[in-house]
C-alpha positions in Angstrom: 128.3 90.6 134.7 131.9 90.8 133.6 133.6 87.4 133.8 137.2 87.5 134.8 139.6 84.8 135.9 142.6 82.8 134.9 143.1 81.1 131.5 139.8 79.2 131.8 137.6 82.2 131.8 137.5 85.5 130.0 140.5 87.8 130.7 139.7 91.0 132.5 138.5 93.6 130.0 141.0 96.4 129.7 139.6 99.9 129.3 141.0 103.3 128.3 138.7 106.1 129.3 140.0 108.6 126.8 139.6 106.3 123.8 136.3 105.0 125.1 134.8 108.5 125.2 136.1 109.3 121.8 134.5 106.1 120.4 131.2 106.8 122.1 131.1 110.3 120.5 130.2 108.3 117.3 127.0 107.2 119.1 126.3 110.8 120.2 126.7 112.0 116.7 124.4 109.4 115.3 121.2 111.4 115.8 122.7 114.5 114.1 124.3 112.5 111.2 121.4 110.1 110.2 121.5 109.0 106.7 119.1 111.2 104.7 116.9 109.5 102.2 118.3 110.0 98.7 115.0 109.1 97.0 112.8 111.8 95.6 109.6 112.9 97.4 107.1 110.2 97.0 103.9 111.6 95.6 101.2 110.8 93.0 103.4 112.6 90.5 106.8 111.2 91.4 109.2 111.2 88.4 111.7 108.5 87.8 114.8 108.8 89.9 118.4 108.1 88.6 120.1 105.2 90.4 122.4 106.3 93.1 126.1 105.8 92.8 127.2 102.6 94.5 129.8 102.6 97.2 132.9 100.6 96.3 134.0 97.5 98.0 137.1 99.3 99.2 134.9 101.1 101.6 134.2 97.9 103.5 137.8 96.8 103.4 138.9 100.2 104.9 136.3 99.8 107.7 137.5 96.3 108.5 141.2 96.5 108.1 143.0 96.7 111.5 145.0 99.7 112.5 144.8 99.2 116.3 145.5 101.8 119.0 147.8 101.0 121.9 147.2 97.8 123.8 147.7 96.4 127.2 150.1 93.5 128.0 147.3 90.9 127.8 146.7 91.8 124.2 143.4 93.7 124.7 142.7 96.7 122.6 142.2 100.0 124.4 139.8 101.5 121.9 136.5 100.5 120.2 137.7 100.6 116.6 140.4 99.0 114.6 141.2 102.4 113.1 142.7 105.3 115.1 139.4 106.3 116.6 135.7 106.1 115.8 135.5 109.9 116.0 138.1 110.3 113.3 136.3 107.8 111.1 133.0 109.6 111.6 134.7 112.9 110.7 136.3 111.5 107.6 132.9 110.0 106.6 131.3 113.4 106.9 133.9 115.0 104.7 133.4 112.3 102.0 129.6 112.3 102.3 129.6 108.6 103.3 127.8 107.5 106.4 128.8 104.5 108.4 126.2 101.8 108.2 124.6 100.3 111.3 126.4 97.0 110.8 129.7 98.8 110.6 129.1 100.8 113.8 128.1 97.8 115.8 131.0 95.6 114.7 133.5 98.3 115.5 132.0 98.8 118.9 133.0 95.3 120.1 136.4 95.0 118.4 138.2 96.0 121.6 137.3 92.5 123.0 139.6 90.9 120.4 143.3 90.2 121.1 145.9 91.6 118.7 146.4 88.2 117.1 142.7 88.0 116.1 142.9 91.4 114.4 146.0 90.8 112.3 144.3 89.4 109.3 146.8 88.6 106.5 145.3 87.5 103.2 148.6 86.0 102.1 149.1 83.9 105.2 148.5 80.2 104.8 146.3 79.4 107.8 146.6 75.8 109.0 143.2 74.1 109.2 142.1 72.1 112.2 140.4 69.3 110.2 140.8 67.9 106.7 138.5 65.9 104.4 140.9 63.3 103.0 140.1 60.4 100.7 140.9 57.1 102.4 142.2 55.6 99.2 144.7 58.4 98.7 145.8 58.1 102.3 146.3 54.4 102.0 148.3 54.9 98.8 150.5 57.5 100.6 151.2 55.1 103.6 152.1 52.3 101.1 155.2 54.2 100.0 156.8 54.3 103.5 159.1 51.6 104.7 158.6 49.4 107.8 161.2 50.2 110.4 161.3 46.6 111.5 161.7 44.7 108.1 162.8 47.7 105.9 160.1 46.8 103.3 157.6 49.1 101.6 154.8 47.0 103.0 152.8 49.3 105.3 149.1 49.4 105.1 146.5 51.6 106.7 143.7 49.9 108.6 140.5 51.7 109.8 139.2 49.9 112.8 136.8 51.4 115.4 134.6 54.5 114.6 133.0 56.8 117.0 130.8 59.2 114.9 133.2 61.2 112.8 136.2 60.1 114.8 138.1 57.1 113.4 140.7 54.8 114.9 143.6 54.4 112.5 146.3 51.7 112.6 149.4 51.4 110.4 150.5 47.7 110.1 153.2 46.0 108.2 151.8 43.3 105.8 155.2 41.4 105.9 156.3 41.3 109.6 152.8 42.2 111.0 154.3 44.9 113.2 152.0 47.5 114.5 153.7 50.8 113.6 151.2 53.2 115.2 147.6 53.5 116.4 145.7 56.7 117.0 142.3 58.4 116.8 141.6 60.9 114.0 140.5 63.5 116.6 141.4 64.7 120.1 138.9 64.7 122.9 136.9 67.5 124.5 138.5 68.8 127.6 136.0 68.2 130.4 135.9 66.4 133.8 134.4 63.1 132.5 136.3 59.9 132.5 135.8 59.4 128.7 135.3 62.8 127.1 133.7 62.8 123.7 135.7 63.6 120.5 136.2 67.2 119.5 135.3 66.5 115.9 131.8 65.2 116.9 131.2 68.3 119.1 132.3 70.6 116.3 130.2 68.9 113.7 127.1 69.1 116.0 127.8 72.8 116.5 128.2 73.4 112.8 124.9 71.6 111.7 123.0 73.3 114.5 124.4 76.6 113.4 123.0 76.2 109.9 119.6 75.0 111.1 119.8 71.4 109.8 120.3 69.2 112.9 120.9 65.5 112.8 118.9 64.9 109.6 121.2 67.3 107.7 124.2 65.6 109.2 123.0 62.2 108.1 122.5 63.5 104.5 125.9 65.0 104.5 127.5 61.7 105.7 125.6 59.7 103.1 126.7 61.9 100.3 130.4 62.0 101.4 130.5 58.2 102.3 131.4 58.9 105.9 130.4 57.5 109.3 127.9 59.5 111.2 127.1 59.8 114.9 123.8 58.4 116.2 120.8 60.6 117.2 121.4 60.0 121.0 125.0 61.0 120.6 124.0 64.1 118.7 121.5 65.0 121.4 124.1 64.6 124.1 126.4 67.0 122.3 123.6 69.4 121.8 122.8 69.4 125.5 126.5 70.0 126.4 126.6 72.9 123.9 123.4 74.4 125.4 125.1 74.6 128.8 128.0 76.5 127.2 125.7 78.8 125.3 123.9 79.8 128.5 127.3 81.1 129.9 127.9 82.8 126.6 124.5 84.5 126.8 125.5 86.3 130.0 128.7 87.6 128.3 126.9 88.9 125.2 124.1 90.7 127.0 126.4 92.1 129.7 128.8 93.6 127.2 125.9 95.0 125.1 124.2 96.6 128.2 127.5 98.1 129.2 127.9 99.8 125.8 124.4 101.1 125.9 124.9 102.6 129.3 128.1 104.3 128.2 126.4 105.7 125.1 123.7 107.4 127.2 126.3 108.6 129.8 128.3 110.1 126.9 125.3 112.3 125.9 124.3 113.2 129.5 127.0 113.4 132.2 124.3 113.5 134.9 123.5 109.8 134.3 127.0 108.7 135.4 126.8 107.0 138.8 123.1 106.4 138.6 122.0 102.8 139.3 119.1 102.9 136.9 118.8 105.1 133.8 115.9 105.7 131.3 116.4 104.4 127.8 114.4 104.3 124.6 113.8 100.8 123.1 112.2 99.1 120.2 110.1 96.0 121.1 108.7 93.4 118.8 107.7 89.8 119.0 108.1 86.9 116.6 106.6 83.4 116.4 108.1 80.0 115.4 105.1 79.2 113.3 102.9 81.3 111.1 99.2 81.8 111.7 99.4 82.7 115.4 99.1 79.0 116.5 102.8 78.7 117.4 103.9 76.9 120.5 106.9 79.3 120.8 107.1 83.1 120.8 110.1 85.4 121.3 110.1 89.1 122.3 113.2 91.2 121.7 114.2 94.6 123.2 116.6 96.6 121.1 118.1 99.9 122.3 117.2 102.6 119.7 120.4 104.7 120.2 122.9 101.9 119.7 120.9 99.3 117.8 122.0 96.6 120.3 119.8 93.8 121.6 119.8 94.1 125.4 117.2 91.5 126.5 114.8 88.9 125.2 112.1 86.4 126.4 111.1 83.0 125.0 107.6 81.8 125.8 106.9 78.1 125.3 103.7 76.1 125.5 105.4 72.8 124.8 107.5 70.4 126.9 108.5 67.1 125.3 108.9 65.4 128.7 105.4 66.5 129.8 103.9 65.2 126.5 105.5 61.8 127.0 104.4 61.6 130.6 100.8 62.6 129.8 100.6 59.8 127.2 102.1 57.1 129.5 100.6 58.1 132.9 97.4 59.8 131.8 96.8 63.6 131.8 94.6 63.8 134.9 96.1 60.8 136.8 97.6 61.1 140.3 100.8 59.6 139.0 101.1 62.4 136.4 100.3 65.2 138.9 102.9 63.9 141.3 105.5 63.6 138.5 104.7 67.0 137.2 105.1 68.7 140.6 108.6 67.3 140.9 109.4 68.0 137.2 108.2 71.6 137.4 110.0 72.3 140.7 113.3 71.0 139.3 113.4 73.7 136.6 113.6 71.2 133.8 110.1 71.9 132.3 110.3 73.8 129.1 106.7 75.0 129.3 106.6 78.5 130.8 103.4 79.9 129.3 99.8 78.7 129.1 98.0 81.5 127.4 97.1 82.0 123.7 99.7 82.3 121.0 98.8 86.0 120.0 99.2 86.9 123.7 102.8 85.9 123.8 104.1 89.2 122.6 102.5 91.2 125.4 103.3 88.6 128.0 107.0 88.7 126.9 107.0 92.5 127.3 105.6 92.3 130.8 108.4 89.9 131.9 111.1 91.9 130.2 110.0 95.3 131.6 109.5 93.7 135.1 113.2 92.7 135.3 114.8 95.6 133.5 115.8 97.5 136.6 118.0 94.7 137.8 120.1 95.4 134.7 120.2 99.2 135.4 117.5 100.3 132.8 114.0 101.6 132.7 112.5 101.3 129.3 110.7 104.6 129.3 109.8 104.9 125.7 109.0 102.0 123.4 108.8 101.9 119.7 106.1 99.3 118.8 104.0 98.3 115.8 100.6 98.6 117.4 99.7 95.0 116.4 98.9 93.9 120.0 98.0 95.4 123.4 101.6 95.5 124.7 101.7 99.2 125.5 98.3 99.2 127.2 99.1 96.2 129.3 102.4 97.6 130.5 100.7 100.7 131.7 98.2 98.6 133.5 100.7 96.6 135.5 103.0 99.7 136.0 106.3 97.8 136.4 108.1 101.0 137.5 105.5 102.3 139.9 102.2 104.1 139.8 103.6 107.5 138.7 105.8 106.2 135.9 104.1 106.2 132.5 105.6 104.3 129.6 105.4 106.2 126.4 104.8 104.7 123.0 106.1 105.6 119.5 104.7 104.3 116.3 106.6 102.5 113.6 106.2 104.3 110.3 106.0 101.0 108.3 103.2 99.7 110.5 101.0 102.8 110.5 101.1 102.8 106.7 100.1 99.1 106.8 97.3 100.1 109.2 96.0 102.4 106.5 96.2 99.6 103.9 94.2 97.2 106.2 91.6 99.9 106.8 91.2 100.4 103.1 90.8 96.7 102.6 88.2 96.5 105.3 86.1 99.3 103.9 86.1 97.6 100.5 84.8 94.4 102.1 82.1 96.2 104.1 80.9 98.2 101.1 80.8 95.0 99.0 78.6 93.3 101.6 76.3 96.4 101.4 76.1 96.3 97.6 78.6 99.2 97.0 81.5 98.4 94.8 84.7 100.3 95.6 87.1 97.9 94.0 87.1 96.6 90.5 88.6 97.8 87.2 86.8 101.0 86.7 88.5 104.4 86.6 89.1 105.7 90.1 88.3 102.5 91.8 90.1 101.4 95.0 92.2 98.5 93.6 94.9 96.8 95.4 97.6 98.7 93.5 95.9 102.0 94.4 95.8 101.0 98.1 99.5 100.2 98.0 100.2 103.7 96.5 98.0 105.5 99.0 99.8 103.7 101.9 103.1 104.8 100.5 101.9 108.4 100.1 100.7 108.4 103.7 104.0 107.1 105.0 106.0 109.7 103.1 103.8 112.5 104.3 104.4 111.5 107.9 108.2 110.9 107.4 108.8 114.2 105.6 106.9 116.3 108.2 107.8 114.5 111.4 108.8 117.7 113.2 105.5 119.4 112.7 102.2 117.6 113.5 100.0 120.1 111.7 102.1 120.0 108.5 102.1 116.2 108.8 98.3 116.2 108.9 98.1 118.7 106.0 100.4 116.6 103.9 98.3 113.4 104.6 95.0 115.1 103.6 96.7 116.6 100.6 97.4 113.2 99.1 93.7 112.1 99.1 92.3 115.4 97.9 94.9 115.5 95.2 94.0 112.0 93.9 90.3 112.8 94.0 90.6 116.0 92.0 89.1 116.3 88.5 89.4 118.9 85.7 86.0 120.3 86.6 86.7 120.3 90.3 90.4 120.6 91.2 91.1 120.3 94.9 94.8 121.2 95.4 94.6 123.8 98.2 96.5 121.5 100.6 99.2 120.5 98.1 102.6 122.2 98.5 102.9 125.3 96.4 105.7 126.6 94.2 107.7 125.5 91.2 109.3 122.6 93.2 106.0 121.1 94.3 105.2 117.5 93.6 101.7 118.5 92.6 101.5 119.1 88.9 98.6 121.6 89.3 100.5 123.8 91.8 103.7 123.5 89.8 101.8 124.7 86.6 100.2 127.5 88.6 103.6 128.7 89.9 105.1 128.6 86.4 102.0 130.3 84.9 101.4 127.4 82.5 98.5 125.3 81.6 98.3 122.2 83.8 97.8 118.7 82.3 94.5 116.9 82.5 93.7 115.1 85.8 93.0 112.0 83.8 96.7 111.6 83.3 97.4 111.2 87.0 98.9 107.9 88.1 96.5 107.5 91.0 92.9 108.5 90.6 90.0 108.2 93.1 86.4 108.7 92.1 83.8 110.5 94.3 82.3 107.4 95.8 85.7 106.0 96.9 86.7 109.4 98.3 83.5 109.6 100.3 84.0 106.2 102.0 87.8 106.5 102.7 87.8 110.1 104.0 86.8 109.1 107.5 89.7 106.7 107.6 92.1 109.4 106.7 90.6 111.7 109.4 91.0 109.0 112.0 94.6 108.2 111.0 95.6 111.8 111.0 94.6 112.3 114.7 96.9 114.5 116.6 97.6 111.9 119.3 98.5 109.3 116.7 100.7 111.6 114.7 102.5 112.8 117.9 103.8 109.3 118.3 105.4 109.4 114.9 107.5 112.5 115.4 110.8 110.7 115.6 110.1 108.8 112.4 111.3 105.5 113.8 110.9 102.1 112.2 111.3 98.5 113.4 113.5 97.5 110.6 116.2 96.4 113.0 113.8 94.1 114.8 112.8 92.6 111.4 116.4 92.1 110.6 117.1 90.3 113.8 114.1 88.0 113.2 115.5 87.2 109.8 118.9 86.3 111.4 117.1 84.1 114.0 114.9 82.1 111.5 117.9 81.5 109.3 119.6 79.7 112.2 116.4 78.0 113.4 114.2 77.5 110.3 110.4 77.7 110.9 109.8 74.6 108.8 111.6 72.4 111.4 110.0 72.1 114.9 112.6 72.2 117.7 112.8 72.1 121.4 113.0 75.2 123.6 116.7 74.7 124.4 117.5 74.4 120.7 115.5 77.5 120.0 117.3 79.4 122.7 120.6 78.4 121.3 119.6 79.9 118.0 118.3 83.1 119.7 121.6 83.7 121.6 123.7 83.1 118.5 121.5 85.4 116.5 121.8 88.1 119.1 125.6 87.7 119.2 126.0 87.9 115.4 123.5 90.8 115.2 125.3 92.8 117.9 128.9 91.9 117.6 129.5 90.3 114.2 130.7 86.7 113.7 134.3 87.2 114.5 133.9 88.7 118.0 131.0 86.4 118.8 133.1 83.3 117.8 136.1 84.5 119.8 134.1 85.2 123.0 132.2 82.0 122.8 135.3 79.9 122.6 137.0 82.0 125.3 134.0 81.4 127.5 134.4 77.7 127.1 138.2 77.9 127.6 138.8 76.8 124.0 141.1 78.3 121.5 139.6 78.8 118.1 142.0 78.2 115.2 143.1 81.3 113.2 141.5 80.0 110.0 138.1 80.1 111.7 138.5 83.7 112.9 139.6 84.6 109.4 136.5 83.1 107.8 134.4 84.9 110.4 136.2 88.1 109.5 135.3 87.6 105.8 131.7 87.1 106.8 131.7 90.4 108.7 133.3 92.2 105.8 130.7 90.7 103.4 127.9 91.8 105.8 129.2 95.4 105.7 129.5 95.3 101.9 125.8 94.2 101.6 124.7 96.9 104.0 126.5 99.6 102.0 125.3 98.4 98.7 121.7 97.6 99.8 119.2 99.1 97.4 116.9 101.9 98.5 113.1 101.3 98.8 112.7 103.2 95.5 115.3 101.1 93.7 113.6 97.9 94.9 110.3 99.2 93.7 111.7 99.9 90.3 113.4 96.5 90.1 110.1 94.7 90.9 108.3 96.8 88.4 110.7 95.9 85.6 110.5 92.2 86.6 106.7 92.3 86.5 106.7 94.0 83.1 109.2 91.4 81.7 107.1 88.5 83.1 103.9 90.0 81.5 105.6 90.2 78.1 106.7 86.6 78.4 103.1 85.5 79.3 101.6 87.4 76.4 104.1 85.9 74.0 103.6 82.3 75.2 99.8 82.5 75.7 98.0 80.6 78.3 100.2 77.7 79.5 98.7 77.0 82.9 95.2 77.2 84.2 93.5 75.1 86.9 91.4 72.5 85.2 91.8 74.3 81.9 93.5 71.6 79.9 
């Protein structure tokens, strides 16, 4: 869908084929220019690594500062980047050994949707605000200094009469001649077809508090603190419903633009895909719940294209409808009146309940619905990157949404297969404890929680560093457990990498013809009993079929990032309705795909509104801060070192202070 029309709708999107292809070369180069991990090879003998040199803030500013290519008469940009071309940016980044971050790439991909005025960001310009917070006493004092045009006396006074939420009716009267100099409202009204449109300030305040996840309760607290009037809860709900209708239109714009870029990225790599109605794409799918503990009434499934990192579809599953709950209470759940009402309610499309199964089953059900409708958007999700936490892949191949002969392939997330090893190790400790065998505890070589964390990390690194060769991957996995179970009397390092550069101290000493250190000095030690019980787990998790699904080394980090964006907009601590949740989902997708500036501009343009320049400027700063955070984000190794130092410092403080807290101890 590509909205086009007069000033009320989106302007027709201008395209330049040459610049578009140059921009999409950045996506084609992504696979060949992935950022390589700068951390050392993780092993039982990993030395400390020096911290990497931070990128400077000027890198973000350079990425965000506009230097637009030629434009059409309607102000639309003809390229995908604010610099000369994405291809040139990628090339310069290669030469300087700096890789564009995922946030940088995605924000640049959508900047051709902005007009020239929105891209000309001048830090020195004094942007005029749309609203001001003004002290009433100061305003009255200012009016008192003006003369009345009737009696020529400095006797004017400001009177606040009627209030409608945050909108206030203001009158300027003369205290001498009682002339009414002027009378106006502090806000204009929303442009709609109603006879008495609501005030714009109330609509904007509702949108703002919904955007930060606080709702009417947060608005009430704000008004109490500032000493301001506040709109009622029914008025707030009316504005929310109106905003929801606008957001549903905005949803079509966001997803259609994202799907168009995904298709162009695949066509850029393979010319044979051009002109095909349906193309095969690789996606990452994951579900999230509104409540922890798998008892949630809401669940959401997201599909993210792996090549571009853009969200292209989602599904919300709801087991709750407020209207149904009220009617069940008043009419009786099994009464004829309720059944008659429910048939009409359900057929009208107003019922928010669209799922009746269990909460854990929401993820697989969401996948079934998304895969079943993907062809109408021009995609077949041939290969899915999944976490293996539910039966999504098995169920999709049962229903066969693309026909009996089409098999949907699955890839494993590296983070989740390492977590799978951790869960299996925990399970074997519990089972052995029930049988009278102690694998945990504080003894040397026992399977403690810290040891399980290390073994999971070694497993993940072995898979990641050998993802192009299954046999080498399997060998590296088994090397970690045999290395950790070795002793001075029985060294078992045949599977460890050989040579002077090996992470294995024994093989390194052998290559340098020196005496190896004692095995008791290893950071991770496993005794014979532990080795015997966990060896079957390692054999099962180094199966060829499982490792073959890890060869691309993919993770679901982008899905987890999207979930974080969503639950910041709709906090899990606050129960909301399905329309409110969907508003948060759509805005989270827009910010995740496009950045705040493009998302804000498109949403306002969809409504037929003009957003003030100061709002776009603030959104631009938010996008620039996002890029800075992504560039300066610490590596996994750096986070580990930071947590280690914090834990050591906390232990020192506890030892110094002694026991200060103990349940029932004082």
